[in-house]
N, C-alpha and C positions, 0 to 999 in steps of 0.2 A: 297496490303497494309495490312500486318498482324496486328491484334489487339489481345492482350492477356489481359484478365481481371482477376485479382486476388483479392479475397475478404478474409479479415481476421478480427479477433476480435480487435477492437480498444484498444490501450493501451498495446498490446503485443509486437509488433515490434517497434523499434526506427526508427527515420527518416533515420539514417545511414544504418540500416538493410534493410529498404524498398528500398533505393537507390542501395544497393548491389544486391537485388533481381531483380530490374529492369535491371541492367547491365547483370547479369547472364542469365536471361530469354531471353533478347535480343540476347545474344551470342548463346543460344540454338536454337532460331528461325533461325538466319542467317546461322547457321551450316547446317541446312536442306534446307532452301529456297534460300540461296545465299547471299553473302556479299553485293551485290548491293542493297539489300532491307533494310539494316541497317538504312539508313536515314528515311525510311518510316515505320519502325516497332514501333508500339505503345504498351506500357505496362502501364496498369492502376492498381494501388494498391488502393483498396477501403476498408475503415474501416466500419465495422458493429459494432454498439454499444455493449459493453460487456453485456452479458445476453440476447441479441436479436438474438443469434445464438444458434441453438439446434442440438443435435446429439442423435439419439435414443429416441426422445421425452423429452430429458432433456436439459435445457438451459446450455450453456457453457460461462464462464467468462474468462477474461484475467488471473485471479488468478488460475483457473482450468488448463489453458494451462501451466502456469509456474510450477504447481505441476506435470503435466504429463511430462514436459521436464526434470524435476529433476529425474524422474524414480520412 
């Protein structure tokens, strides 16, 4: 029973984006483990409060991610 946990900063991804991520991650798992495991493949998308996530000793917010995505 595969379980994939994805943590991200709250407020960055929309519900639709999270649902797309769930579908695509499930597809990736079953492409390796076999289609028969699709019904028991779990994907959890967990939100971490903005600013409660840090990289390199610096807190990261949803605004920071938006700025990074813009380039």
